[in-house]
VEXGUGU-948860 format. One line per 10 residues: number of its first residue (from 0); for each residue y, z, x of N, C-alpha, C, O. Coordinates in steps of 0.2 Angstrom, whole numbers, plus 5000, padded with zeros to 4 digits. Each point is the difference from the previous one (the first is absolute). Layout:
NUM	Y Z X Y Z X Y Z X Y Z X ~ ... $
//
This chain:
0	5005 5059 5046 5010 5003 4994 5005 5003 5002 5000 5006 5002 ~ 5006 4989 4998 5006 5002 5003 5006 5005 4995 5005 4998 4996 ~ 4994 5008 5006 5008 5002 4999 5005 5001 5001 5003 5002 5005 ~ 5000 4999 4987 5007 4996 5000 5005 5005 5007 4996 5004 5003 ~ 5009 4995 4998 5004 5005 5005 5004 5004 4992 4999 4999 4994 ~ 5005 5007 5009 4999 5002 4996 5009 5000 4997 5003 5002 4995 ~ 5001 4994 5010 5004 4996 4994 4999 4995 4996 5005 4997 4998 ~ 4991 5001 5001 4997 4995 4994 4993 5002 4996 4996 4996 4998 ~ 5003 5011 5002 4997 5002 4993 5001 4997 4992 5006 4999 5000 ~ 4993 5000 4996 5004 4999 4993 5001 5007 4999 4996 5005 5000 $
10	5013 4996 4999 4999 5006 4996 4999 5000 4992 5000 5004 4996 ~ 4999 4989 5004 4999 5002 4991 4991 4997 4998 4999 4994 5000 ~ 4996 5013 5000 4995 4996 5000 4996 4998 4993 4994 4998 4999 ~ 5012 5004 4996 4995 4998 4994 5002 4992 5001 4998 4996 4995 ~ 5005 5002 5009 5004 4993 4999 4992 4996 5000 4996 5004 5002 ~ 5002 4987 4995 4994 4999 5003 5000 4995 5007 5006 5000 5003 ~ 4991 4997 4999 4999 4995 5006 4995 4995 4999 4994 5000 5001 ~ 5008 4995 4998 4996 4994 5002 4998 4998 5007 5003 4999 5005 ~ 4987 5002 4995 4998 4997 5005 4999 4995 4999 4999 4997 4994 ~ 5000 4999 5015 4999 4993 4999 4997 4999 5005 5002 5001 5005 $
20	4991 4996 4994 4997 4998 5006 4998 4992 4997 5002 4997 4995 ~ 4995 4999 5009 4997 4991 4998 4994 5001 5009 5000 5004 5005 ~ 4997 4991 4993 4997 5000 5005 4998 4992 5000 5000 4998 4994 ~ 4999 4996 5011 4997 4996 5000 4995 4996 5004 4999 5003 5006 ~ 4997 4992 4992 4997 4997 5004 5000 4992 5000 4997 4998 4995 ~ 5004 4997 5009 4995 4994 5001 4996 4997 5001 5000 4997 5005 ~ 4995 5002 4987 4992 4999 5006 4999 4993 5002 5002 4997 4996 ~ 4995 4999 5010 5000 4998 4999 4994 4996 4999 4994 5000 5004 ~ 5006 4997 4992 4990 4999 4997 4998 4990 4999 4998 4996 4996 ~ 5005 5007 5013 4995 4990 5001 5007 4996 5000 5006 5001 4997 $
30	4989 4994 5006 5001 4989 4996 5009 5002 5000 5002 4997 4995 ~ 5003 5005 5008 5005 5002 4998 5004 5002 4995 5006 4998 4997 ~ 4989 5007 5003 5005 5002 4993 5000 5008 4998 4994 5002 5000 ~ 5009 5002 5000 5001 5006 5002 5000 5002 4990 5001 4997 4995 ~ 4999 5012 5005 5005 5002 4994 5004 5006 5001 4998 5004 5003 ~ 5009 4996 4994 4999 5008 5001 5002 5004 4996 5004 4999 4995 ~ 4995 5005 5006 5000 5009 4994 5003 5004 5003 4998 5003 5005 ~ 5009 4996 4990 5002 5009 5000 4998 5003 4993 5000 4998 4994 ~ 4998 5010 5007 5000 5005 4996 5008 5006 5002 5002 5000 5006 ~ 5000 5005 4989 5006 5001 5003 4998 5005 4991 4999 4998 4995 $
40	5003 5010 5010 5004 5005 4992 5005 5003 4999 5004 4998 5004 ~ 5000 5005 4992 5008 5001 5001 4999 5007 4995 5004 5000 4995 ~ 4991 5007 5007 4996 5005 4996 5011 5003 5000 5006 4999 5003 ~ 4993 5004 4993 5009 5007 4999 4996 5006 5002 4995 5002 4998 ~ 5009 5000 5004 4998 5008 5000 5005 5004 5003 5006 4998 5000 ~ 4993 5009 5001 5007 5007 5000 5003 4995 5008 4998 4995 5004 ~ 5007 5008 4995 5004 5001 5010 5000 5000 5004 5002 4997 5004 ~ 4993 5010 4998 5001 5004 5005 4993 4996 5004 4996 4996 4998 ~ 5005 5008 5009 4997 4996 5004 4994 5000 5001 4998 4996 5004 ~ 4998 5009 4992 4994 5003 4999 4996 4993 4997 4996 4997 5002 $
50	5007 5003 4991 4999 4997 4993 5001 4992 5005 4995 4997 5001 ~ 5009 5002 4999 5000 4991 5006 4997 4998 5002 4997 4995 5000 ~ 5001 5011 5005 4996 5000 5004 4992 4997 4999 4997 4995 5003 ~ 4998 5010 4991 4999 4998 4996 5000 4997 4996 4995 5000 4997 ~ 5007 4997 5001 5000 4993 4996 5001 4996 5001 4999 4996 4996 ~ 5003 5003 5012 4999 4993 5006 4991 5000 5004 4997 4995 5003 ~ 5001 5010 4997 4994 5002 5004 4999 4995 4989 5000 4993 5000 ~ 4999 5009 4998 4996 4999 4994 4998 4992 5001 4995 4997 5002 ~ 5013 5001 4995 5001 4994 4997 4997 4993 5008 4998 4994 4998 ~ 5002 5007 5008 4997 4996 5007 4994 4999 4999 4997 4995 5002 $
60	4998 5012 4994 4995 5002 5001 4998 4996 4994 4994 4997 5000 ~ 5009 5003 4995 4997 4997 4995 5002 4989 5001 4996 4995 4999 ~ 5011 5005 5002 4998 4992 5004 4996 4998 5003 4997 4995 4997 ~ 4999 5008 5011 5001 4997 5001 4988 5001 4998 4995 4998 5002 ~ 5007 5007 4994 4990 5000 4998 5003 4993 4996 4997 4995 5003 ~ 5006 5003 4992 4999 4997 4995 5002 4993 5006 4996 4995 4998 ~ 5011 5004 5009 4997 4994 5003 4993 4996 5000 4998 4995 4998 ~ 4999 5011 5008 4992 4996 5001 4998 5001 4996 4995 5003 5002 ~ 5005 4997 4993 4997 4999 4990 4998 4993 5000 4995 4998 4999 ~ 5014 4999 5002 5000 4995 4998 4999 4995 5006 4999 4994 4999 $
70	5001 5008 5004 4997 4996 5007 4994 4999 4999 4999 4994 5001 ~ 4996 5009 4997 4996 5001 5002 4995 4995 4994 4994 4998 4999 ~ 5012 5002 4996 4997 4996 4995 5003 4992 5001 4998 4997 4995 ~ 5005 5000 5011 5002 4993 5001 4992 4998 5003 4997 5003 5003 ~ 5002 4991 4995 4996 4996 5002 5000 4997 5007 5003 4995 5001 ~ 4995 5007 5003 5001 4998 5006 4994 4999 5005 4997 5005 5002 ~ 5002 4985 5000 4995 5000 5003 5000 5004 5005 5004 5003 5003 ~ 4990 4995 4999 4996 5005 5007 5002 4996 5005 5000 4994 4998 ~ 5001 5006 5007 4999 4996 5007 4996 4997 5001 4994 5001 4999 ~ 5007 4992 5006 4991 4996 5004 5002 5005 5005 4996 5001 5005 $
//
């Protein structure tokens, strides 16, 4: 987790901040076929560094779990 320098801390903690986390992967399905899967989420949170960092961690975990589930659902042929 990264703490913001003192001069960048939000002086208005009542404002809202949108945190964006996206991740994607291209999976080789064999026989010159591939599939691209992208998952992302944009939750809104308070504007303190603590709330932003916590929301980012939650968003990252959420996206990575969903991406792993989506890749697991693909019909990938077994290698010879």
